[in-house]
N, CA, C, O and the ligand as a Tripos MOL2 file, in Angstrom:
@<TRIPOS>MOLECULE
protein
  233   231    59     0     0
PROTEIN
NO_CHARGES

@<TRIPOS>ATOM
      1 N          -2.3430  -23.7190   11.8060 N.3       1 MET1
      2 CA         -2.2720  -23.1030   10.4740 C.3       1 MET1
      3 C          -0.8530  -23.1110    9.9340 C.2       1 MET1
      4 O           0.1130  -22.9940   10.6880 O.2       1 MET1
      5 N          -0.7400  -23.2490    8.6190 N.am      2 ARG2
      6 CA          0.5500  -23.2330    7.9520 C.3       2 ARG2
      7 C           0.5270  -22.1520    6.8740 C.2       2 ARG2
      8 O          -0.5410  -21.7410    6.4200 O.2       2 ARG2
      9 N           1.6890  -21.7030    6.4770 N.am      3 ALA3
     10 CA          1.7550  -20.6530    5.4640 C.3       3 ALA3
     11 C           2.5930  -21.1140    4.2840 C.2       3 ALA3
     12 O           3.6040  -21.7940    4.4520 O.2       3 ALA3
     13 N           2.1660  -20.7390    3.1010 N.am      4 CYS4
     14 CA          2.9120  -21.0780    1.8890 C.3       4 CYS4
     15 C           4.2020  -20.2670    1.8360 C.2       4 CYS4
     16 O           4.1940  -19.0660    2.1060 O.2       4 CYS4
     17 N           5.2900  -20.9070    1.4940 N.am      5 ARG5
     18 CA          6.5860  -20.2280    1.4130 C.3       5 ARG5
     19 C           6.6510  -19.2570    0.2430 C.2       5 ARG5
     20 O           7.4210  -18.2960    0.2650 O.2       5 ARG5
     21 N           5.8550  -19.5080   -0.7610 N.am      6 ARG6
     22 CA          5.9350  -18.6630   -1.9480 C.3       6 ARG6
     23 C           4.9010  -17.5480   -1.9280 C.2       6 ARG6
     24 O           5.2600  -16.3740   -2.0240 O.2       6 ARG6
     25 N           3.6050  -17.8980   -1.8020 N.am      7 CYS7
     26 CA          2.5890  -16.8420   -1.9010 C.3       7 CYS7
     27 C           2.0760  -16.3830   -0.5370 C.2       7 CYS7
     28 O           1.2700  -15.4550   -0.4600 O.2       7 CYS7
     29 N           2.5420  -17.0310    0.5480 N.am      8 HIS8
     30 CA          2.2220  -16.6280    1.9210 C.3       8 HIS8
     31 C           0.7780  -16.8830    2.3510 C.2       8 HIS8
     32 O           0.3990  -16.4710    3.4470 O.2       8 HIS8
     33 N          -0.0270  -17.5330    1.5490 N.am      9 ILE9
     34 CA         -1.4100  -17.7630    1.9560 C.3       9 ILE9
     35 C          -1.4560  -18.7640    3.1130 C.2       9 ILE9
     36 O          -0.6350  -19.6790    3.1770 O.2       9 ILE9
     37 N          -2.4160  -18.5890    4.0230 N.am     10 LEU10
     38 CA         -2.5490  -19.4850    5.1580 C.3      10 LEU10
     39 C          -3.4740  -20.6430    4.7930 C.2      10 LEU10
     40 O          -4.5260  -20.4510    4.1850 O.2      10 LEU10
     41 N          -3.0630  -21.8360    5.1740 N.am     11 THR11
     42 CA         -3.8040  -23.0460    4.8570 C.3      11 THR11
     43 C          -3.5350  -24.1040    5.9300 C.2      11 THR11
     44 O          -2.5860  -23.9720    6.7020 O.2      11 THR11
     45 N          -4.3630  -25.1510    5.9830 N.am     12 ASP12
     46 CA         -4.0720  -26.2520    6.9110 C.3      12 ASP12
     47 C          -3.3870  -27.4040    6.1740 C.2      12 ASP12
     48 O          -3.1190  -28.4460    6.7710 O.2      12 ASP12
     49 N          -3.1030  -27.2240    4.8870 N.am     13 LYS13
     50 CA         -2.4720  -28.2620    4.0720 C.3      13 LYS13
     51 C          -0.9480  -28.1530    4.1410 C.2      13 LYS13
     52 O          -0.3960  -27.1010    4.4660 O.2      13 LYS13
     53 N          -0.2760  -29.2810    3.8250 N.am     14 THR14
     54 CA          1.1850  -29.2590    3.8230 C.3      14 THR14
     55 C           1.7250  -28.7390    2.4930 C.2      14 THR14
     56 O           2.8990  -28.3870    2.3770 O.2      14 THR14
     57 N           0.8460  -28.6980    1.4950 N.am     15 VAL15
     58 CA          1.2190  -28.1560    0.1910 C.3      15 VAL15
     59 C           0.2090  -27.0690   -0.1470 C.2      15 VAL15
     60 O          -0.9910  -27.2440    0.0640 O.2      15 VAL15
     61 N           0.6870  -25.9620   -0.6640 N.am     16 CYS16
     62 CA         -0.1960  -24.8420   -0.9890 C.3      16 CYS16
     63 C          -1.2320  -25.2360   -2.0480 C.2      16 CYS16
     64 O          -0.8610  -25.7540   -3.1020 O.2      16 CYS16
     65 N          -2.5340  -24.9970   -1.7850 N.am     17 PRO17
     66 CA         -3.5630  -25.3580   -2.7560 C.3      17 PRO17
     67 C          -3.5360  -24.4750   -4.0070 C.2      17 PRO17
     68 O          -4.1570  -24.8080   -5.0160 O.2      17 PRO17
     69 N          -2.8260  -23.3610   -3.9390 N.am     18 PHE18
     70 CA         -2.8060  -22.4480   -5.0770 C.3      18 PHE18
     71 C          -1.5740  -22.5950   -5.9510 C.2      18 PHE18
     72 O          -1.6840  -22.6810   -7.1740 O.2      18 PHE18
     73 N          -0.3980  -22.6240   -5.3280 N.am     19 CYS19
     74 CA          0.8050  -22.6790   -6.1600 C.3      19 CYS19
     75 C           1.5560  -24.0060   -6.0550 C.2      19 CYS19
     76 O           2.5270  -24.2260   -6.7790 O.2      19 CYS19
     77 N           1.1110  -24.8970   -5.1530 N.am     20 GLY20
     78 CA          1.7200  -26.2240   -5.0790 C.3      20 GLY20
     79 C           3.0510  -26.2950   -4.3460 C.2      20 GLY20
     80 O           3.6980  -27.3420   -4.3370 O.2      20 GLY20
     81 N           3.4690  -25.1810   -3.7260 N.am     21 LYS21
     82 CA          4.7270  -25.1730   -2.9820 C.3      21 LYS21
     83 C           4.4940  -25.6840   -1.5620 C.2      21 LYS21
     84 O           3.3760  -25.6020   -1.0530 O.2      21 LYS21
     85 N           5.5400  -26.2100   -0.9160 N.am     22 PRO22
     86 CA          5.3780  -26.6790    0.4650 C.3      22 PRO22
     87 C           5.0630  -25.5330    1.4230 C.2      22 PRO22
     88 O           5.5210  -24.4050    1.2370 O.2      22 PRO22
     89 N           4.2790  -25.8390    2.4450 N.am     23 THR23
     90 CA          3.9390  -24.8300    3.4440 C.3      23 THR23
     91 C           4.7730  -25.0700    4.6950 C.2      23 THR23
     92 O           5.3840  -26.1280    4.8500 O.2      23 THR23
     93 N           4.7960  -24.0800    5.5900 N.am     24 THR24
     94 CA          5.5960  -24.1700    6.8030 C.3      24 THR24
     95 C           4.8070  -23.6820    8.0110 C.2      24 THR24
     96 O           3.9050  -22.8520    7.8910 O.2      24 THR24
     97 N           5.1670  -24.2160    9.1810 N.am     25 GLU25
     98 CA          4.5310  -23.7520   10.4220 C.3      25 GLU25
     99 C           5.2260  -22.5110   10.9560 C.2      25 GLU25
    100 O           4.7260  -21.8640   11.8760 O.2      25 GLU25
    101 N           6.3750  -22.1750   10.3850 N.am     26 HIS26
    102 CA          7.1610  -21.0420   10.8730 C.3      26 HIS26
    103 C           6.8060  -19.7490   10.1630 C.2      26 HIS26
    104 O           7.4340  -19.3650    9.1770 O.2      26 HIS26
    105 N           5.7980  -19.0960   10.6800 N.am     27 TRP27
    106 CA          5.3920  -17.8190   10.0930 C.3      27 TRP27
    107 C           4.9310  -16.9050   11.2180 C.2      27 TRP27
    108 O           4.6250  -17.3670   12.3170 O.2      27 TRP27
    109 N           4.8820  -15.6220   10.9430 N.am     28 GLN28
    110 CA          4.4960  -14.6380   11.9600 C.3      28 GLN28
    111 C           3.5440  -13.6020   11.4010 C.2      28 GLN28
    112 O           3.7190  -13.1160   10.2840 O.2      28 GLN28
    113 N           2.5520  -13.2750   12.1730 N.am     29 GLY29
    114 CA          1.6270  -12.2050   11.8310 C.3      29 GLY29
    115 C           0.7410  -12.5660   10.6610 C.2      29 GLY29
    116 O           1.1640  -13.3130    9.7790 O.2      29 GLY29
    117 N          -0.4660  -12.0600   10.6290 N.am     30 TYR30
    118 CA         -1.2350  -12.2960    9.4240 C.3      30 TYR30
    119 C          -2.0400  -11.1090    8.9720 C.2      30 TYR30
    120 O          -2.3190  -10.1730    9.7220 O.2      30 TYR30
    121 N          -2.3950  -11.1910    7.7230 N.am     31 LEU31
    122 CA         -3.0280  -10.0980    7.0160 C.3      31 LEU31
    123 C          -4.2630  -10.6680    6.3360 C.2      31 LEU31
    124 O          -4.1930  -11.6960    5.6620 O.2      31 LEU31
    125 N          -5.4010   -9.9910    6.5170 N.am     32 ILE32
    126 CA         -6.5980  -10.4200    5.8010 C.3      32 ILE32
    127 C          -6.8050   -9.4580    4.6480 C.2      32 ILE32
    128 O          -6.9600   -8.2530    4.8460 O.2      32 ILE32
    129 N          -6.8060   -9.9970    3.4530 N.am     33 VAL33
    130 CA         -6.9870   -9.1700    2.2640 C.3      33 VAL33
    131 C          -8.3960   -9.3960    1.7310 C.2      33 VAL33
    132 O          -8.7740  -10.5160    1.3900 O.2      33 VAL33
    133 N          -9.1570   -8.3240    1.6670 N.am     34 ILE34
    134 CA        -10.5190   -8.4260    1.1550 C.3      34 ILE34
    135 C         -10.5630   -7.8310   -0.2490 C.2      34 ILE34
    136 O         -11.0750   -8.4470   -1.1840 O.2      34 ILE34
    137 N         -10.0240   -6.6370   -0.3790 N.am     35 ASP35
    138 CA         -9.9830   -5.9790   -1.6790 C.3      35 ASP35
    139 C          -8.5320   -5.8000   -2.0950 C.2      35 ASP35
    140 O          -7.8480   -4.8880   -1.6300 O.2      35 ASP35
    141 N          -8.0780   -6.6650   -2.9590 N.am     36 VAL36
    142 CA         -6.6810   -6.6920   -3.3800 C.3      36 VAL36
    143 C          -6.2300   -5.3540   -3.9710 C.2      36 VAL36
    144 O          -5.1150   -4.9000   -3.7110 O.2      36 VAL36
    145 N          -7.0870   -4.7380   -4.7540 N.am     37 ASN37
    146 CA         -6.7150   -3.4900   -5.4200 C.3      37 ASN37
    147 C          -6.5950   -2.2930   -4.4870 C.2      37 ASN37
    148 O          -5.9370   -1.3060   -4.8150 O.2      37 ASN37
    149 N          -7.2310   -2.3830   -3.3280 N.am     38 ARG38
    150 CA         -7.1740   -1.2550   -2.3920 C.3      38 ARG38
    151 C          -6.1370   -1.4250   -1.2980 C.2      38 ARG38
    152 O          -5.9060   -0.5030   -0.5160 O.2      38 ARG38
    153 N          -5.5090   -2.5880   -1.2290 N.am     39 SER39
    154 CA         -4.5470   -2.8420   -0.1700 C.3      39 SER39
    155 C          -3.1200   -2.6240   -0.6590 C.2      39 SER39
    156 O          -2.6440   -3.3290   -1.5490 O.2      39 SER39
    157 N          -2.4420   -1.6380   -0.0660 N.am     40 GLN40
    158 CA         -1.0520   -1.3630   -0.4260 C.3      40 GLN40
    159 C          -0.1480   -2.5130   -0.0390 C.2      40 GLN40
    160 O           0.7910   -2.8530   -0.7590 O.2      40 GLN40
    161 N          -0.4430   -3.1140    1.1130 N.am     41 VAL41
    162 CA          0.3770   -4.2360    1.5900 C.3      41 VAL41
    163 C           0.2490   -5.4120    0.6200 C.2      41 VAL41
    164 O           1.2330   -6.0740    0.2920 O.2      41 VAL41
    165 N          -0.9740   -5.6540    0.1730 N.am     42 ALA42
    166 CA         -1.2090   -6.7470   -0.7750 C.3      42 ALA42
    167 C          -0.4180   -6.5140   -2.0590 C.2      42 ALA42
    168 O           0.1740   -7.4430   -2.6070 O.2      42 ALA42
    169 N          -0.4100   -5.2880   -2.5280 N.am     43 LYS43
    170 CA          0.3320   -4.9560   -3.7400 C.3      43 LYS43
    171 C           1.8160   -5.2070   -3.5570 C.2      43 LYS43
    172 O           2.4860   -5.7810   -4.4160 O.2      43 LYS43
    173 N           2.3110   -4.7570   -2.4060 N.am     44 LYS44
    174 CA          3.7220   -4.9080   -2.0890 C.3      44 LYS44
    175 C           4.1350   -6.3820   -2.0330 C.2      44 LYS44
    176 O           5.2280   -6.7540   -2.4590 O.2      44 LYS44
    177 N           3.2300   -7.2110   -1.4950 N.am     45 MET45
    178 CA          3.5230   -8.6310   -1.3520 C.3      45 MET45
    179 C           3.1890   -9.4280   -2.6150 C.2      45 MET45
    180 O           3.4740  -10.6230   -2.6870 O.2      45 MET45
    181 N           2.5980   -8.7830   -3.5890 N.am     46 GLY46
    182 CA          2.2530   -9.4710   -4.8300 C.3      46 GLY46
    183 C           1.0340  -10.3670   -4.7120 C.2      46 GLY46
    184 O           0.8980  -11.3460   -5.4450 O.2      46 GLY46
    185 N           0.1380  -10.0230   -3.7760 N.am     47 ILE47
    186 CA         -1.0730  -10.8110   -3.5530 C.3      47 ILE47
    187 C          -2.1200  -10.4760   -4.6120 C.2      47 ILE47
    188 O          -2.4130   -9.3090   -4.8730 O.2      47 ILE47
    189 N          -2.6710  -11.5170   -5.2080 N.am     48 LYS48
    190 CA         -3.6380  -11.3050   -6.2810 C.3      48 LYS48
    191 C          -5.0340  -11.8300   -5.9530 C.2      48 LYS48
    192 O          -5.9820  -11.5750   -6.6950 O.2      48 LYS48
    193 N          -5.1640  -12.5600   -4.8510 N.am     49 MET49
    194 CA         -6.4620  -13.1100   -4.4770 C.3      49 MET49
    195 C          -6.8100  -12.6940   -3.0560 C.2      49 MET49
    196 O          -5.9120  -12.5920   -2.2210 O.2      49 MET49
    197 N          -8.0840  -12.4500   -2.7500 N.am     50 PRO50
    198 CA         -8.4760  -12.1740   -1.3710 C.3      50 PRO50
    199 C          -8.2340  -13.4130   -0.5190 C.2      50 PRO50
    200 O          -8.3260  -14.5400   -1.0060 O.2      50 PRO50
    201 N          -7.9250  -13.1980    0.7550 N.am     51 GLY51
    202 CA         -7.6970  -14.3330    1.6430 C.3      51 GLY51
    203 C          -6.8710  -13.9200    2.8390 C.2      51 GLY51
    204 O          -6.6440  -12.7350    3.0810 O.2      51 GLY51
    205 N          -6.4140  -14.9360    3.5990 N.am     52 LYS52
    206 CA         -5.5740  -14.6970    4.7750 C.3      52 LYS52
    207 C          -4.1470  -15.0340    4.4120 C.2      52 LYS52
    208 O          -3.8710  -16.0910    3.8440 O.2      52 LYS52
    209 N          -3.2370  -14.1260    4.7430 N.am     53 TYR53
    210 CA         -1.8380  -14.3190    4.4050 C.3      53 TYR53
    211 C          -0.9340  -14.0860    5.5990 C.2      53 TYR53
    212 O          -1.2380  -13.2700    6.4690 O.2      53 TYR53
    213 N           0.1780  -14.8050    5.6390 N.am     54 ALA54
    214 CA          1.1900  -14.5810    6.6690 C.3      54 ALA54
    215 C           2.0470  -13.3960    6.2650 C.2      54 ALA54
    216 O           2.3750  -13.2330    5.0890 O.2      54 ALA54
    217 N           2.4120  -12.5650    7.2410 N.am     55 LEU55
    218 CA          3.2630  -11.4110    6.9340 C.3      55 LEU55
    219 C           4.7230  -11.8300    6.7500 C.2      55 LEU55
    220 O           5.4150  -11.3630    5.8450 O.2      55 LEU55
    221 N           5.1720  -12.7290    7.6410 N.am     56 LYS56
    222 CA          6.5520  -13.1940    7.5640 C.3      56 LYS56
    223 C           6.5660  -14.7170    7.5250 C.2      56 LYS56
    224 O           5.9220  -15.3710    8.3460 O.2      56 LYS56
    225 N           7.2910  -15.2730    6.5840 N.am     57 VAL57
    226 CA          7.4470  -16.7200    6.4830 C.3      57 VAL57
    227 C           8.9330  -17.0230    6.4970 C.2      57 VAL57
    228 O           9.7070  -16.4250    5.7490 O.2      57 VAL57
    229 N           9.3300  -17.9650    7.3610 N.am     58 ARG58
    230 CA         10.7360  -18.3050    7.4380 C.3      58 ARG58
    231 C          11.0220  -19.5160    6.5590 C.2      58 ARG58
    232 O          12.1650  -19.9680    6.4850 O.2      58 ARG58
    233 ZN          1.3720  -20.7560   -2.4260 Zn       59 ZN59
@<TRIPOS>BOND
     1     1     2 1
     2     2     3 1
     3     3     4 2
     4     3     5 am
     5     5     6 1
     6     6     7 1
     7     7     8 2
     8     7     9 am
     9     9    10 1
    10    10    11 1
    11    11    12 2
    12    11    13 am
    13    13    14 1
    14    14    15 1
    15    15    16 2
    16    15    17 am
    17    17    18 1
    18    18    19 1
    19    19    20 2
    20    19    21 am
    21    21    22 1
    22    22    23 1
    23    23    24 2
    24    23    25 am
    25    25    26 1
    26    26    27 1
    27    27    28 2
    28    27    29 am
    29    29    30 1
    30    30    31 1
    31    31    32 2
    32    31    33 am
    33    33    34 1
    34    34    35 1
    35    35    36 2
    36    35    37 am
    37    37    38 1
    38    38    39 1
    39    39    40 2
    40    39    41 am
    41    41    42 1
    42    42    43 1
    43    43    44 2
    44    43    45 am
    45    45    46 1
    46    46    47 1
    47    47    48 2
    48    47    49 am
    49    49    50 1
    50    50    51 1
    51    51    52 2
    52    51    53 am
    53    53    54 1
    54    54    55 1
    55    55    56 2
    56    55    57 am
    57    57    58 1
    58    58    59 1
    59    59    60 2
    60    59    61 am
    61    61    62 1
    62    62    63 1
    63    63    64 2
    64    63    65 am
    65    65    66 1
    66    66    67 1
    67    67    68 2
    68    67    69 am
    69    69    70 1
    70    70    71 1
    71    71    72 2
    72    71    73 am
    73    73    74 1
    74    74    75 1
    75    75    76 2
    76    75    77 am
    77    77    78 1
    78    78    79 1
    79    79    80 2
    80    79    81 am
    81    81    82 1
    82    82    83 1
    83    83    84 2
    84    83    85 am
    85    85    86 1
    86    86    87 1
    87    87    88 2
    88    87    89 am
    89    89    90 1
    90    90    91 1
    91    91    92 2
    92    91    93 am
    93    93    94 1
    94    94    95 1
    95    95    96 2
    96    95    97 am
    97    97    98 1
    98    98    99 1
    99    99   100 2
   100    99   101 am
   101   101   102 1
   102   102   103 1
   103   103   104 2
   104   103   105 am
   105   105   106 1
   106   106   107 1
   107   107   108 2
   108   107   109 am
   109   109   110 1
   110   110   111 1
   111   111   112 2
   112   111   113 am
   113   113   114 1
   114   114   115 1
   115   115   116 2
   116   115   117 am
   117   117   118 1
   118   118   119 1
   119   119   120 2
   120   119   121 am
   121   121   122 1
   122   122   123 1
   123   123   124 2
   124   123   125 am
   125   125   126 1
   126   126   127 1
   127   127   128 2
   128   127   129 am
   129   129   130 1
   130   130   131 1
   131   131   132 2
   132   131   133 am
   133   133   134 1
   134   134   135 1
   135   135   136 2
   136   135   137 am
   137   137   138 1
   138   138   139 1
   139   139   140 2
   140   139   141 am
   141   141   142 1
   142   142   143 1
   143   143   144 2
   144   143   145 am
   145   145   146 1
   146   146   147 1
   147   147   148 2
   148   147   149 am
   149   149   150 1
   150   150   151 1
   151   151   152 2
   152   151   153 am
   153   153   154 1
   154   154   155 1
   155   155   156 2
   156   155   157 am
   157   157   158 1
   158   158   159 1
   159   159   160 2
   160   159   161 am
   161   161   162 1
   162   162   163 1
   163   163   164 2
   164   163   165 am
   165   165   166 1
   166   166   167 1
   167   167   168 2
   168   167   169 am
   169   169   170 1
   170   170   171 1
   171   171   172 2
   172   171   173 am
   173   173   174 1
   174   174   175 1
   175   175   176 2
   176   175   177 am
   177   177   178 1
   178   178   179 1
   179   179   180 2
   180   179   181 am
   181   181   182 1
   182   182   183 1
   183   183   184 2
   184   183   185 am
   185   185   186 1
   186   186   187 1
   187   187   188 2
   188   187   189 am
   189   189   190 1
   190   190   191 1
   191   191   192 2
   192   191   193 am
   193   193   194 1
   194   194   195 1
   195   195   196 2
   196   195   197 am
   197   197   198 1
   198   198   199 1
   199   199   200 2
   200   199   201 am
   201   201   202 1
   202   202   203 1
   203   203   204 2
   204   203   205 am
   205   205   206 1
   206   206   207 1
   207   207   208 2
   208   207   209 am
   209   209   210 1
   210   210   211 1
   211   211   212 2
   212   211   213 am
   213   213   214 1
   214   214   215 1
   215   215   216 2
   216   215   217 am
   217   217   218 1
   218   218   219 1
   219   219   220 2
   220   219   221 am
   221   221   222 1
   222   222   223 1
   223   223   224 2
   224   223   225 am
   225   225   226 1
   226   226   227 1
   227   227   228 2
   228   227   229 am
   229   229   230 1
   230   230   231 1
   231   231   232 2
@<TRIPOS>SUBSTRUCTURE
     1 MET1         2 RESIDUE 1 A MET
     2 ARG2         6 RESIDUE 1 A ARG
     3 ALA3        10 RESIDUE 1 A ALA
     4 CYS4        14 RESIDUE 1 A CYS
     5 ARG5        18 RESIDUE 1 A ARG
     6 ARG6        22 RESIDUE 1 A ARG
     7 CYS7        26 RESIDUE 1 A CYS
     8 HIS8        30 RESIDUE 1 A HIS
     9 ILE9        34 RESIDUE 1 A ILE
    10 LEU10       38 RESIDUE 1 A LEU
    11 THR11       42 RESIDUE 1 A THR
    12 ASP12       46 RESIDUE 1 A ASP
    13 LYS13       50 RESIDUE 1 A LYS
    14 THR14       54 RESIDUE 1 A THR
    15 VAL15       58 RESIDUE 1 A VAL
    16 CYS16       62 RESIDUE 1 A CYS
    17 PRO17       66 RESIDUE 1 A PRO
    18 PHE18       70 RESIDUE 1 A PHE
    19 CYS19       74 RESIDUE 1 A CYS
    20 GLY20       78 RESIDUE 1 A GLY
    21 LYS21       82 RESIDUE 1 A LYS
    22 PRO22       86 RESIDUE 1 A PRO
    23 THR23       90 RESIDUE 1 A THR
    24 THR24       94 RESIDUE 1 A THR
    25 GLU25       98 RESIDUE 1 A GLU
    26 HIS26      102 RESIDUE 1 A HIS
    27 TRP27      106 RESIDUE 1 A TRP
    28 GLN28      110 RESIDUE 1 A GLN
    29 GLY29      114 RESIDUE 1 A GLY
    30 TYR30      118 RESIDUE 1 A TYR
    31 LEU31      122 RESIDUE 1 A LEU
    32 ILE32      126 RESIDUE 1 A ILE
    33 VAL33      130 RESIDUE 1 A VAL
    34 ILE34      134 RESIDUE 1 A ILE
    35 ASP35      138 RESIDUE 1 A ASP
    36 VAL36      142 RESIDUE 1 A VAL
    37 ASN37      146 RESIDUE 1 A ASN
    38 ARG38      150 RESIDUE 1 A ARG
    39 SER39      154 RESIDUE 1 A SER
    40 GLN40      158 RESIDUE 1 A GLN
    41 VAL41      162 RESIDUE 1 A VAL
    42 ALA42      166 RESIDUE 1 A ALA
    43 LYS43      170 RESIDUE 1 A LYS
    44 LYS44      174 RESIDUE 1 A LYS
    45 MET45      178 RESIDUE 1 A MET
    46 GLY46      182 RESIDUE 1 A GLY
    47 ILE47      186 RESIDUE 1 A ILE
    48 LYS48      190 RESIDUE 1 A LYS
    49 MET49      194 RESIDUE 1 A MET
    50 PRO50      198 RESIDUE 1 A PRO
    51 GLY51      202 RESIDUE 1 A GLY
    52 LYS52      206 RESIDUE 1 A LYS
    53 TYR53      210 RESIDUE 1 A TYR
    54 ALA54      214 RESIDUE 1 A ALA
    55 LEU55      218 RESIDUE 1 A LEU
    56 LYS56      222 RESIDUE 1 A LYS
    57 VAL57      226 RESIDUE 1 A VAL
    58 ARG58      230 RESIDUE 1 A ARG
    59 ZN59       233 GROUP 0 **** ****
């Protein structure tokens, strides 16, 4: 799995399917967001879509 450097979403692509930025293999921890409006972490990270996200991306 790779993580987008900008929006942190996890993907197997080398380019993020959502924002088009390059992805990286260097990430740590992940977060599953189901309800964006109820997740404080999602709000803090600026997540707007449900999905799997990396907590830390280098
Ligand atoms: Zn992205």
